[in-house]
N, C-alpha and C positions, 0 to 999 in steps of 0.2 A: 610582046615578045615573039620574035619568029626563029625558025630554024638558024639561021646566020648568027644569031647574038647567044645562043646556047654554048657554043665552045669558049666564049669570053668569058663567060658567067662562070663556069666550070673551073675556069684557071686559075689557081690559089695565088698566083702573082698580081691577077686583078682585083683582089679581095684589100678592103681597107680594114685592116685590124685595129688599128689605131681609132677608128670611131665606130665602133659598133652600134648598129641599130637595134632598141630593144622594144619590146612591145609586150603589153598586157597579155599574160595567159587567157587560156580558154576558160570562162565560168561553168560551162556546163557542156562539157565534152560529150558528144554522141557516137553511137555505133551504126554503121550502115547495113542492114539486113537484106538478103535478096529473098523475094517470095515469088515463088513461081504459081499463075493463075491460068485457068483458060482463059482463051479470048473472051468469051462472052460473059465470065466473071469479071473480068477487068473490066469491060465496057459498063456493065451494071454498077461495080463500085464508082467508076469514073464519073457516071451520069448521076448519081445519087449525091458524091462529093461536089458537083458543079452545081446541082440544085440547092446544097447547103451552103454554097458561097464558100465552099474549101479547095485546095489542092488535093489531089488524089492521095498523095502522100501523107498529107495531114489529116485526111479523113481516115486513111488505113491506121495511122498512128493513135488517132483519138479513138477509134472505135475497138482496136485491140486491147488498148489500156482499161478503156470502159469495161470490155468482156472479163479481160484479167482481174480487174478488181471486183467484179460482182461475183465471179467464180471464188476469188480468194475470200470475201467476206461472208459468202455461203457456206464456205466449207466444203466444196463439193471437190471431189478429183475429175480432172481433165481427161478426157478420152480422145485421141486424134485418129479420125479413121478417113476412108478414102470411099470412093465408087459408090455401089449401090445402099451401103449402111448407112452414109450421110443421111440420104433422105428418110430412113427409118428412125435414126435417132432424132431428127430433127421434129419429126411427127411425134414421138415419145415425149419428148421434151414439151411440146405444144400441150399434148394431153393432159400432162403432169401437173402444168402450170394454172 
């Protein structure tokens, strides 16, 4: 479709209301989430996704779900922080493991 076809498609006089087209509904509707990453973080995630044979979006989805399930089943609270505290919390978590 190009821009010339759009006005014709929008015109109700061109609609065939006597022969509607039906299609099956979406079985697993999804939501789209926007995530901000530092360029080097995205490059790391994309590289590891490729190494795993996955698309970047698939890798992010699977990794986030895995992490959420781990935390849910462990009964832990999740605290989101940024900046210098992120590294501190990571080290504390490794030491506790």
